[in-house]
PQR file with spaces between the fields and no chain letter, atoms N, CA, C, O and H, PARSE charges and radii, in Angstrom:
ATOM       1  N    MET     1      88.843   71.386   90.526 -0.4000 1.5000
ATOM       2  CA   MET     1      89.333   72.664   90.093 -0.0000 2.0000
ATOM       3  C    MET     1      88.191   73.341   89.357  0.5500 1.7000
ATOM       4  O    MET     1      87.606   72.771   88.436 -0.5500 1.4000
ATOM       5  N    GLU     2      87.872   74.585   89.780 -0.4000 1.5000
ATOM       6  CA   GLU     2      86.770   75.375   89.197 -0.0000 2.0000
ATOM       7  C    GLU     2      87.330   76.112   87.989  0.5500 1.7000
ATOM       8  O    GLU     2      88.386   76.741   88.044 -0.5500 1.4000
ATOM       9  H    GLU     2      88.347   75.048   90.528  0.4000 1.0000
ATOM      10  N    GLU     3      86.553   76.006   86.856 -0.4000 1.5000
ATOM      11  CA   GLU     3      86.941   76.727   85.671 -0.0000 2.0000
ATOM      12  C    GLU     3      85.973   77.878   85.430  0.5500 1.7000
ATOM      13  O    GLU     3      84.758   77.688   85.382 -0.5500 1.4000
ATOM      14  H    GLU     3      85.695   75.495   86.811  0.4000 1.0000
ATOM      15  N    ARG     4      86.532   79.068   85.280 -0.4000 1.5000
ATOM      16  CA   ARG     4      85.704   80.265   85.060 -0.0000 2.0000
ATOM      17  C    ARG     4      85.423   80.361   83.587  0.5500 1.7000
ATOM      18  O    ARG     4      86.298   80.089   82.764 -0.5500 1.4000
ATOM      19  H    ARG     4      87.519   79.223   85.319  0.4000 1.0000
ATOM      20  N    SER     5      84.188   80.752   83.236 -0.4000 1.5000
ATOM      21  CA   SER     5      83.781   80.932   81.872 -0.0000 2.0000
ATOM      22  C    SER     5      84.182   82.319   81.404  0.5500 1.7000
ATOM      23  O    SER     5      84.412   82.503   80.209 -0.5500 1.4000
ATOM      24  H    SER     5      83.477   80.972   83.904  0.4000 1.0000
ATOM      25  N    HIS     6      84.274   83.281   82.269 -0.4000 1.5000
ATOM      26  CA   HIS     6      84.532   84.619   81.925 -0.0000 2.0000
ATOM      27  C    HIS     6      85.750   85.127   82.644  0.5500 1.7000
ATOM      28  O    HIS     6      85.963   84.844   83.823 -0.5500 1.4000
ATOM      29  H    HIS     6      84.086   83.131   83.239  0.4000 1.0000
ATOM      30  N    SER     7      86.569   85.898   81.903 -0.4000 1.5000
ATOM      31  CA   SER     7      87.759   86.537   82.475 -0.0000 2.0000
ATOM      32  C    SER     7      87.857   87.908   81.876  0.5500 1.7000
ATOM      33  O    SER     7      87.823   88.003   80.649 -0.5500 1.4000
ATOM      34  H    SER     7      86.396   86.128   80.945  0.4000 1.0000
ATOM      35  N    PRO     8      87.976   88.997   82.636 -0.5600 1.5000
ATOM      36  CA   PRO     8      88.096   90.315   82.082  0.2800 2.0000
ATOM      37  C    PRO     8      89.369   90.528   81.255  0.5500 1.7000
ATOM      38  O    PRO     8      89.406   91.385   80.372 -0.5500 1.4000
ATOM      39  N    ASP     9      90.403   89.747   81.545 -0.4000 1.5000
ATOM      40  CA   ASP     9      91.627   89.847   80.817 -0.0000 2.0000
ATOM      41  C    ASP     9      91.662   88.758   79.760  0.5500 1.7000
ATOM      42  O    ASP     9      92.188   87.669   79.991 -0.5500 1.4000
ATOM      43  H    ASP     9      90.373   89.051   82.263  0.4000 1.0000
ATOM      44  N    ASN    10      91.095   89.062   78.594 -0.4000 1.5000
ATOM      45  CA   ASN    10      91.074   88.095   77.515 -0.0000 2.0000
ATOM      46  C    ASN    10      91.426   88.803   76.205  0.5500 1.7000
ATOM      47  O    ASN    10      91.449   90.032   76.139 -0.5500 1.4000
ATOM      48  H    ASN    10      90.668   89.946   78.407  0.4000 1.0000
ATOM      49  N    ALA    11      91.685   88.053   75.216 -0.4000 1.5000
ATOM      50  CA   ALA    11      92.165   88.577   73.902 -0.0000 2.0000
ATOM      51  C    ALA    11      91.157   89.562   73.300  0.5500 1.7000
ATOM      52  O    ALA    11      91.556   90.598   72.769 -0.5500 1.4000
ATOM      53  H    ALA    11      91.667   87.054   75.269  0.4000 1.0000
ATOM      54  N    VAL    12      89.894   89.263   73.373 -0.4000 1.5000
ATOM      55  CA   VAL    12      88.875   90.160   72.783 -0.0000 2.0000
ATOM      56  C    VAL    12      88.803   91.473   73.519  0.5500 1.7000
ATOM      57  O    VAL    12      88.730   92.535   72.902 -0.5500 1.4000
ATOM      58  H    VAL    12      89.570   88.421   73.805  0.4000 1.0000
ATOM      59  N    ALA    13      88.822   91.407   74.864 -0.4000 1.5000
ATOM      60  CA   ALA    13      88.813   92.625   75.677 -0.0000 2.0000
ATOM      61  C    ALA    13      90.004   93.521   75.407  0.5500 1.7000
ATOM      62  O    ALA    13      89.879   94.733   75.238 -0.5500 1.4000
ATOM      63  H    ALA    13      88.881   90.544   75.366  0.4000 1.0000
ATOM      64  N    ARG    14      91.197   92.864   75.371 -0.4000 1.5000
ATOM      65  CA   ARG    14      92.389   93.633   75.111 -0.0000 2.0000
ATOM      66  C    ARG    14      92.359   94.270   73.702  0.5500 1.7000
ATOM      67  O    ARG    14      92.861   95.382   73.539 -0.5500 1.4000
ATOM      68  H    ARG    14      91.298   91.879   75.509  0.4000 1.0000
ATOM      69  N    ALA    15      91.810   93.628   72.726 -0.4000 1.5000
ATOM      70  CA   ALA    15      91.742   94.166   71.405 -0.0000 2.0000
ATOM      71  C    ALA    15      90.737   95.374   71.365  0.5500 1.7000
ATOM      72  O    ALA    15      90.982   96.391   70.718 -0.5500 1.4000
ATOM      73  H    ALA    15      91.402   92.725   72.859  0.4000 1.0000
ATOM      74  N    GLN    16      89.593   95.196   72.098 -0.4000 1.5000
ATOM      75  CA   GLN    16      88.635   96.312   72.163 -0.0000 2.0000
ATOM      76  C    GLN    16      89.184   97.511   72.893  0.5500 1.7000
ATOM      77  O    GLN    16      88.879   98.640   72.509 -0.5500 1.4000
ATOM      78  H    GLN    16      89.394   94.369   72.624  0.4000 1.0000
ATOM      79  N    LEU    17      89.973   97.324   73.921 -0.4000 1.5000
ATOM      80  CA   LEU    17      90.556   98.414   74.642 -0.0000 2.0000
ATOM      81  C    LEU    17      91.582   99.166   73.853  0.5500 1.7000
ATOM      82  O    LEU    17      91.821  100.346   74.107 -0.5500 1.4000
ATOM      83  H    LEU    17      90.221   96.406   74.233  0.4000 1.0000
ATOM      84  N    ALA    18      92.226   98.475   72.849 -0.4000 1.5000
ATOM      85  CA   ALA    18      93.228   99.077   72.032 -0.0000 2.0000
ATOM      86  C    ALA    18      92.605   99.871   70.818  0.5500 1.7000
ATOM      87  O    ALA    18      93.331  100.579   70.121 -0.5500 1.4000
ATOM      88  H    ALA    18      92.032   97.516   72.642  0.4000 1.0000
ATOM      89  N    LEU    19      91.303   99.750   70.581 -0.4000 1.5000
ATOM      90  CA   LEU    19      90.687  100.345   69.395 -0.0000 2.0000
ATOM      91  C    LEU    19      90.489  101.872   69.420  0.5500 1.7000
ATOM      92  O    LEU    19      90.662  102.521   68.388 -0.5500 1.4000
ATOM      93  H    LEU    19      90.713   99.174   71.147  0.4000 1.0000
ATOM      94  N    PRO    20      90.127  102.463   70.588 -0.5600 1.5000
ATOM      95  CA   PRO    20      89.827  103.901   70.539  0.2800 2.0000
ATOM      96  C    PRO    20      90.961  104.730   69.926  0.5500 1.7000
ATOM      97  O    PRO    20      92.134  104.572   70.264 -0.5500 1.4000
ATOM      98  N    ASP    21      90.554  105.635   68.997 -0.4000 1.5000
ATOM      99  CA   ASP    21      91.508  106.476   68.278 -0.0000 2.0000
ATOM     100  C    ASP    21      90.807  107.764   67.936  0.5500 1.7000
ATOM     101  O    ASP    21      90.066  107.813   66.954 -0.5500 1.4000
ATOM     102  H    ASP    21      89.601  105.763   68.722  0.4000 1.0000
ATOM     103  N    PRO    22      91.012  108.804   68.705 -0.5600 1.5000
ATOM     104  CA   PRO    22      90.354  110.087   68.420  0.2800 2.0000
ATOM     105  C    PRO    22      90.599  110.558   67.016  0.5500 1.7000
ATOM     106  O    PRO    22      89.698  111.158   66.430 -0.5500 1.4000
ATOM     107  N    GLY    23      91.760  110.328   66.428 -0.4000 1.5000
ATOM     108  CA   GLY    23      92.064  110.770   65.067 -0.0000 2.0000
ATOM     109  C    GLY    23      91.174  110.074   64.042  0.5500 1.7000
ATOM     110  O    GLY    23      90.892  110.634   62.982 -0.5500 1.4000
ATOM     111  H    GLY    23      92.492  109.841   66.903  0.4000 1.0000
ATOM     112  N    ALA    24      90.725  108.843   64.357 -0.4000 1.5000
ATOM     113  CA   ALA    24      89.887  108.118   63.430 -0.0000 2.0000
ATOM     114  C    ALA    24      88.396  108.169   63.895  0.5500 1.7000
ATOM     115  O    ALA    24      87.542  107.465   63.356 -0.5500 1.4000
ATOM     116  H    ALA    24      90.954  108.388   65.218  0.4000 1.0000
ATOM     117  N    ASN    25      88.131  108.992   64.871 -0.4000 1.5000
ATOM     118  CA   ASN    25      86.781  109.148   65.479 -0.0000 2.0000
ATOM     119  C    ASN    25      86.250  107.778   66.037  0.5500 1.7000
ATOM     120  O    ASN    25      85.058  107.482   65.956 -0.5500 1.4000
ATOM     121  H    ASN    25      88.825  109.564   65.309  0.4000 1.0000
ATOM     122  N    LEU    26      87.138  107.002   66.574 -0.4000 1.5000
ATOM     123  CA   LEU    26      86.737  105.783   67.264 -0.0000 2.0000
ATOM     124  C    LEU    26      86.834  106.026   68.755  0.5500 1.7000
ATOM     125  O    LEU    26      87.893  106.322   69.309 -0.5500 1.4000
ATOM     126  H    LEU    26      88.107  107.242   66.640  0.4000 1.0000
ATOM     127  N    ARG    27      85.638  105.882   69.395 -0.4000 1.5000
ATOM     128  CA   ARG    27      85.606  106.124   70.855 -0.0000 2.0000
ATOM     129  C    ARG    27      85.319  104.850   71.602  0.5500 1.7000
ATOM     130  O    ARG    27      84.847  103.865   71.034 -0.5500 1.4000
ATOM     131  H    ARG    27      84.778  105.642   68.946  0.4000 1.0000
ATOM     132  N    SER    28      85.607  104.883   72.866 -0.4000 1.5000
ATOM     133  CA   SER    28      85.350  103.746   73.710 -0.0000 2.0000
ATOM     134  C    SER    28      83.878  103.512   73.932  0.5500 1.7000
ATOM     135  O    SER    28      83.114  104.468   74.065 -0.5500 1.4000
ATOM     136  H    SER    28      85.991  105.684   73.327  0.4000 1.0000
ATOM     137  N    GLY    29      83.467  102.276   73.976 -0.4000 1.5000
ATOM     138  CA   GLY    29      82.066  101.972   74.303 -0.0000 2.0000
ATOM     139  C    GLY    29      81.987  101.602   75.835  0.5500 1.7000
ATOM     140  O    GLY    29      82.834  102.007   76.631 -0.5500 1.4000
ATOM     141  H    GLY    29      84.088  101.499   73.868  0.4000 1.0000
ATOM     142  N    VAL    30      80.979  100.853   76.181 -0.4000 1.5000
ATOM     143  CA   VAL    30      80.795  100.389   77.554 -0.0000 2.0000
ATOM     144  C    VAL    30      81.688   99.219   77.778  0.5500 1.7000
ATOM     145  O    VAL    30      81.692   98.274   76.988 -0.5500 1.4000
ATOM     146  H    VAL    30      80.291  100.524   75.535  0.4000 1.0000
ATOM     147  N    ASN    31      82.424   99.260   78.809 -0.4000 1.5000
ATOM     148  CA   ASN    31      83.262   98.138   79.204 -0.0000 2.0000
ATOM     149  C    ASN    31      82.470   97.298   80.258  0.5500 1.7000
ATOM     150  O    ASN    31      82.540   97.582   81.453 -0.5500 1.4000
ATOM     151  H    ASN    31      82.420  100.028   79.450  0.4000 1.0000
ATOM     152  N    SER    32      81.758   96.319   79.820 -0.4000 1.5000
ATOM     153  CA   SER    32      80.928   95.545   80.731 -0.0000 2.0000
ATOM     154  C    SER    32      81.776   94.767   81.723  0.5500 1.7000
ATOM     155  O    SER    32      81.316   94.470   82.825 -0.5500 1.4000
ATOM     156  H    SER    32      81.701   96.089   78.849  0.4000 1.0000
ATOM     157  N    ASP    33      83.008   94.432   81.354 -0.4000 1.5000
ATOM     158  CA   ASP    33      83.878   93.695   82.314 -0.0000 2.0000
ATOM     159  C    ASP    33      84.204   94.575   83.502  0.5500 1.7000
ATOM     160  O    ASP    33      84.302   94.066   84.619 -0.5500 1.4000
ATOM     161  H    ASP    33      83.382   94.673   80.458  0.4000 1.0000
ATOM     162  N    ALA    34      84.376   95.872   83.310 -0.4000 1.5000
ATOM     163  CA   ALA    34      84.687   96.780   84.386 -0.0000 2.0000
ATOM     164  C    ALA    34      83.405   97.171   85.154  0.5500 1.7000
ATOM     165  O    ALA    34      83.448   97.431   86.356 -0.5500 1.4000
ATOM     166  H    ALA    34      84.296   96.285   82.402  0.4000 1.0000
ATOM     167  N    LEU    35      82.279   97.206   84.444 -0.4000 1.5000
ATOM     168  CA   LEU    35      81.028   97.653   85.026 -0.0000 2.0000
ATOM     169  C    LEU    35      80.354   96.644   85.942  0.5500 1.7000
ATOM     170  O    LEU    35      79.813   96.997   86.989 -0.5500 1.4000
ATOM     171  H    LEU    35      82.244   96.995   83.467  0.4000 1.0000
ATOM     172  N    LEU    36      80.398   95.392   85.532 -0.4000 1.5000
ATOM     173  CA   LEU    36      79.628   94.357   86.205 -0.0000 2.0000
ATOM     174  C    LEU    36      80.412   93.629   87.252  0.5500 1.7000
ATOM     175  O    LEU    36      81.637   93.534   87.175 -0.5500 1.4000
ATOM     176  H    LEU    36      80.838   95.106   84.681  0.4000 1.0000
ATOM     177  N    ASP    37      79.705   93.110   88.240 -0.4000 1.5000
ATOM     178  CA   ASP    37      80.375   92.260   89.257 -0.0000 2.0000
ATOM     179  C    ASP    37      79.782   90.844   89.107  0.5500 1.7000
ATOM     180  O    ASP    37      78.934   90.609   88.247 -0.5500 1.4000
ATOM     181  H    ASP    37      78.710   93.187   88.303  0.4000 1.0000
ATOM     182  N    ASP    38      80.232   89.926   89.940 -0.4000 1.5000
ATOM     183  CA   ASP    38      79.815   88.552   89.846 -0.0000 2.0000
ATOM     184  C    ASP    38      78.318   88.341   89.944  0.5500 1.7000
ATOM     185  O    ASP    38      77.792   87.406   89.341 -0.5500 1.4000
ATOM     186  H    ASP    38      80.921   90.118   90.639  0.4000 1.0000
ATOM     187  N    LEU    39      77.601   89.203   90.704 -0.4000 1.5000
ATOM     188  CA   LEU    39      76.154   89.026   90.826 -0.0000 2.0000
ATOM     189  C    LEU    39      75.411   89.466   89.588  0.5500 1.7000
ATOM     190  O    LEU    39      74.219   89.188   89.459 -0.5500 1.4000
ATOM     191  H    LEU    39      78.029   89.963   91.194  0.4000 1.0000
ATOM     192  N    ASP    40      76.075   90.142   88.678 -0.4000 1.5000
ATOM     193  CA   ASP    40      75.387   90.574   87.436 -0.0000 2.0000
ATOM     194  C    ASP    40      75.506   89.542   86.311  0.5500 1.7000
ATOM     195  O    ASP    40      74.984   89.742   85.215 -0.5500 1.4000
ATOM     196  H    ASP    40      77.044   90.368   88.782  0.4000 1.0000
ATOM     197  N    ARG    41      76.197   88.442   86.596 -0.4000 1.5000
ATOM     198  CA   ARG    41      76.310   87.355   85.601 -0.0000 2.0000
ATOM     199  C    ARG    41      75.750   86.110   86.208  0.5500 1.7000
ATOM     200  O    ARG    41      76.226   85.646   87.244 -0.5500 1.4000
ATOM     201  H    ARG    41      76.621   88.279   87.487  0.4000 1.0000
ATOM     202  N    TYR    42      74.722   85.551   85.565 -0.4000 1.5000
ATOM     203  CA   TYR    42      74.033   84.407   86.245 -0.0000 2.0000
ATOM     204  C    TYR    42      74.807   83.148   86.128  0.5500 1.7000
ATOM     205  O    TYR    42      74.565   82.235   86.918 -0.5500 1.4000
ATOM     206  H    TYR    42      74.334   85.928   84.724  0.4000 1.0000
ATOM     207  N    ASP    43      75.745   83.013   85.184 -0.4000 1.5000
ATOM     208  CA   ASP    43      76.513   81.732   85.071 -0.0000 2.0000
ATOM     209  C    ASP    43      78.002   82.005   84.975  0.5500 1.7000
ATOM     210  O    ASP    43      78.762   81.223   84.405 -0.5500 1.4000
ATOM     211  H    ASP    43      75.941   83.754   84.543  0.4000 1.0000
ATOM     212  N    ASP    44      78.408   83.159   85.557 -0.4000 1.5000
ATOM     213  CA   ASP    44      79.833   83.619   85.495 -0.0000 2.0000
ATOM     214  C    ASP    44      80.285   83.978   84.136  0.5500 1.7000
ATOM     215  O    ASP    44      81.484   84.114   83.893 -0.5500 1.4000
ATOM     216  H    ASP    44      77.791   83.795   86.020  0.4000 1.0000
ATOM     217  N    CYS    45      79.343   84.142   83.216 -0.4000 1.5000
ATOM     218  CA   CYS    45      79.695   84.558   81.874 -0.0000 2.0000
ATOM     219  C    CYS    45      78.629   85.498   81.269  0.5500 1.7000
ATOM     220  O    CYS    45      78.933   86.644   80.938 -0.5500 1.4000
ATOM     221  H    CYS    45      78.369   84.032   83.413  0.4000 1.0000
ATOM     222  N    HIS    46      77.404   85.020   81.129 -0.4000 1.5000
ATOM     223  CA   HIS    46      76.318   85.786   80.503 -0.0000 2.0000
ATOM     224  C    HIS    46      75.612   86.725   81.452  0.5500 1.7000
ATOM     225  O    HIS    46      75.501   86.430   82.642 -0.5500 1.4000
ATOM     226  H    HIS    46      77.156   84.089   81.397  0.4000 1.0000
ATOM     227  N    PHE    47      75.133   87.849   80.955 -0.4000 1.5000
ATOM     228  CA   PHE    47      74.473   88.795   81.814 -0.0000 2.0000
ATOM     229  C    PHE    47      73.188   88.316   82.385  0.5500 1.7000
ATOM     230  O    PHE    47      72.350   87.736   81.695 -0.5500 1.4000
ATOM     231  H    PHE    47      75.223   88.089   79.989  0.4000 1.0000
ATOM     232  N    GLY    48      73.038   88.567   83.663 -0.4000 1.5000
ATOM     233  CA   GLY    48      71.708   88.320   84.312 -0.0000 2.0000
ATOM     234  C    GLY    48      70.876   89.590   84.171  0.5500 1.7000
ATOM     235  O    GLY    48      71.313   90.527   83.502 -0.5500 1.4000
ATOM     236  H    GLY    48      73.719   89.038   84.224  0.4000 1.0000
ATOM     237  N    SER    49      69.731   89.652   84.759 -0.4000 1.5000
ATOM     238  CA   SER    49      68.853   90.764   84.644 -0.0000 2.0000
ATOM     239  C    SER    49      69.546   92.086   85.086  0.5500 1.7000
ATOM     240  O    SER    49      69.459   93.100   84.393 -0.5500 1.4000
ATOM     241  H    SER    49      69.376   88.892   85.302  0.4000 1.0000
ATOM     242  N    SER    50      70.218   92.050   86.223 -0.4000 1.5000
ATOM     243  CA   SER    50      70.833   93.245   86.739 -0.0000 2.0000
ATOM     244  C    SER    50      71.979   93.682   85.833  0.5500 1.7000
ATOM     245  O    SER    50      72.215   94.878   85.663 -0.5500 1.4000
ATOM     246  H    SER    50      70.289   91.227   86.786  0.4000 1.0000
ATOM     247  N    GLY    51      72.705   92.702   85.240 -0.4000 1.5000
ATOM     248  CA   GLY    51      73.809   93.043   84.307 -0.0000 2.0000
ATOM     249  C    GLY    51      73.231   93.678   83.020  0.5500 1.7000
ATOM     250  O    GLY    51      73.787   94.632   82.478 -0.5500 1.4000
ATOM     251  H    GLY    51      72.514   91.730   85.378  0.4000 1.0000
ATOM     252  N    GLU    52      72.130   93.133   82.564 -0.4000 1.5000
ATOM     253  CA   GLU    52      71.516   93.686   81.348 -0.0000 2.0000
ATOM     254  C    GLU    52      71.050   95.157   81.619  0.5500 1.7000
ATOM     255  O    GLU    52      71.245   96.042   80.786 -0.5500 1.4000
ATOM     256  H    GLU    52      71.678   92.357   83.004  0.4000 1.0000
ATOM     257  N    GLN    53      70.470   95.366   82.735 -0.4000 1.5000
ATOM     258  CA   GLN    53      70.028   96.710   83.085 -0.0000 2.0000
ATOM     259  C    GLN    53      71.191   97.712   83.215  0.5500 1.7000
ATOM     260  O    GLN    53      71.116   98.832   82.710 -0.5500 1.4000
ATOM     261  H    GLN    53      70.312   94.647   83.412  0.4000 1.0000
ATOM     262  N    LYS    54      72.250   97.293   83.891 -0.4000 1.5000
ATOM     263  CA   LYS    54      73.406   98.169   84.028 -0.0000 2.0000
ATOM     264  C    LYS    54      74.067   98.525   82.713  0.5500 1.7000
ATOM     265  O    LYS    54      74.439   99.675   82.477 -0.5500 1.4000
ATOM     266  H    LYS    54      72.310   96.383   84.301  0.4000 1.0000
ATOM     267  N    VAL    55      74.210   97.503   81.843 -0.4000 1.5000
ATOM     268  CA   VAL    55      74.825   97.738   80.521 -0.0000 2.0000
ATOM     269  C    VAL    55      73.976   98.612   79.652  0.5500 1.7000
ATOM     270  O    VAL    55      74.477   99.530   79.003 -0.5500 1.4000
ATOM     271  H    VAL    55      73.908   96.569   82.034  0.4000 1.0000
ATOM     272  N    ALA    56      72.656   98.332   79.632 -0.4000 1.5000
ATOM     273  CA   ALA    56      71.709   99.167   78.804 -0.0000 2.0000
ATOM     274  C    ALA    56      71.774  100.627   79.281  0.5500 1.7000
ATOM     275  O    ALA    56      71.887  101.537   78.460 -0.5500 1.4000
ATOM     276  H    ALA    56      72.248   97.587   80.160  0.4000 1.0000
ATOM     277  N    LYS    57      71.705  100.854   80.596 -0.4000 1.5000
ATOM     278  CA   LYS    57      71.804  102.213   81.119 -0.0000 2.0000
ATOM     279  C    LYS    57      73.122  102.913   80.748  0.5500 1.7000
ATOM     280  O    LYS    57      73.147  104.091   80.392 -0.5500 1.4000
ATOM     281  H    LYS    57      71.613  100.114   81.263  0.4000 1.0000
ATOM     282  N    ALA    58      74.223  102.135   80.845 -0.4000 1.5000
ATOM     283  CA   ALA    58      75.517  102.718   80.523 -0.0000 2.0000
ATOM     284  C    ALA    58      75.566  103.096   79.058  0.5500 1.7000
ATOM     285  O    ALA    58      76.087  104.163   78.735 -0.5500 1.4000
ATOM     286  H    ALA    58      74.203  101.178   81.134  0.4000 1.0000
ATOM     287  N    TRP    59      75.056  102.283   78.161 -0.4000 1.5000
ATOM     288  CA   TRP    59      75.041  102.594   76.707 -0.0000 2.0000
ATOM     289  C    TRP    59      74.142  103.823   76.472  0.5500 1.7000
ATOM     290  O    TRP    59      74.497  104.726   75.714 -0.5500 1.4000
ATOM     291  H    TRP    59      74.633  101.416   78.424  0.4000 1.0000
ATOM     292  N    ALA    60      73.003  103.841   77.120 -0.4000 1.5000
ATOM     293  CA   ALA    60      72.072  104.980   76.926 -0.0000 2.0000
ATOM     294  C    ALA    60      72.736  106.278   77.404  0.5500 1.7000
ATOM     295  O    ALA    60      72.616  107.313   76.748 -0.5500 1.4000
ATOM     296  H    ALA    60      72.715  103.108   77.737  0.4000 1.0000
ATOM     297  N    ASP    61      73.431  106.224   78.541 -0.4000 1.5000
ATOM     298  CA   ASP    61      74.075  107.373   79.044 -0.0000 2.0000
ATOM     299  C    ASP    61      75.226  107.859   78.115  0.5500 1.7000
ATOM     300  O    ASP    61      75.418  109.052   77.879 -0.5500 1.4000
ATOM     301  H    ASP    61      73.528  105.384   79.074  0.4000 1.0000
ATOM     302  N    LEU    62      75.950  106.884   77.625 -0.4000 1.5000
ATOM     303  CA   LEU    62      77.069  107.184   76.732 -0.0000 2.0000
ATOM     304  C    LEU    62      76.568  107.802   75.428  0.5500 1.7000
ATOM     305  O    LEU    62      77.107  108.807   74.967 -0.5500 1.4000
ATOM     306  H    LEU    62      75.795  105.915   77.816  0.4000 1.0000
ATOM     307  N    LEU    63      75.547  107.206   74.843 -0.4000 1.5000
ATOM     308  CA   LEU    63      75.084  107.632   73.544 -0.0000 2.0000
ATOM     309  C    LEU    63      74.283  108.965   73.633  0.5500 1.7000
ATOM     310  O    LEU    63      74.196  109.716   72.661 -0.5500 1.4000
ATOM     311  H    LEU    63      75.109  106.389   75.217  0.4000 1.0000
ATOM     312  N    SER    64      73.726  109.220   74.783 -0.4000 1.5000
ATOM     313  CA   SER    64      72.996  110.502   74.952 -0.0000 2.0000
ATOM     314  C    SER    64      73.981  111.691   75.096  0.5500 1.7000
ATOM     315  O    SER    64      73.611  112.855   74.942 -0.5500 1.4000
ATOM     316  H    SER    64      73.796  108.610   75.572  0.4000 1.0000
ATOM     317  N    ASN    65      75.256  111.339   75.400 -0.4000 1.5000
ATOM     318  CA   ASN    65      76.249  112.467   75.576 -0.0000 2.0000
ATOM     319  C    ASN    65      77.220  112.540   74.381  0.5500 1.7000
ATOM     320  O    ASN    65      78.277  113.160   74.497 -0.5500 1.4000
ATOM     321  H    ASN    65      75.556  110.394   75.525  0.4000 1.0000
ATOM     322  N    VAL    66      76.888  111.930   73.260 -0.4000 1.5000
ATOM     323  CA   VAL    66      77.763  111.999   72.094 -0.0000 2.0000
ATOM     324  C    VAL    66      77.563  113.330   71.434  0.5500 1.7000
ATOM     325  O    VAL    66      76.426  113.721   71.170 -0.5500 1.4000
ATOM     326  H    VAL    66      76.030  111.427   73.167  0.4000 1.0000
ATOM     327  N    PRO    67      78.689  114.078   71.144 -0.5600 1.5000
ATOM     328  CA   PRO    67      78.538  115.384   70.530  0.2800 2.0000
ATOM     329  C    PRO    67      77.996  115.325   69.093  0.5500 1.7000
ATOM     330  O    PRO    67      77.820  116.363   68.456 -0.5500 1.4000
């Protein structure tokens, strides 16, 4: 039986998705679970080179568009 190290539906991810609150000026960050695919994680958990590049670009794009 294969055990996955990473699952997009986990307690931490659910808590992070529940945090954004415009009234408190809390905005969503980059959701790496939604952004990355299996090829972007070298051990089914940690980011590989392509995953690091995608997440870094997504954060740069997000932060450069902050009002």
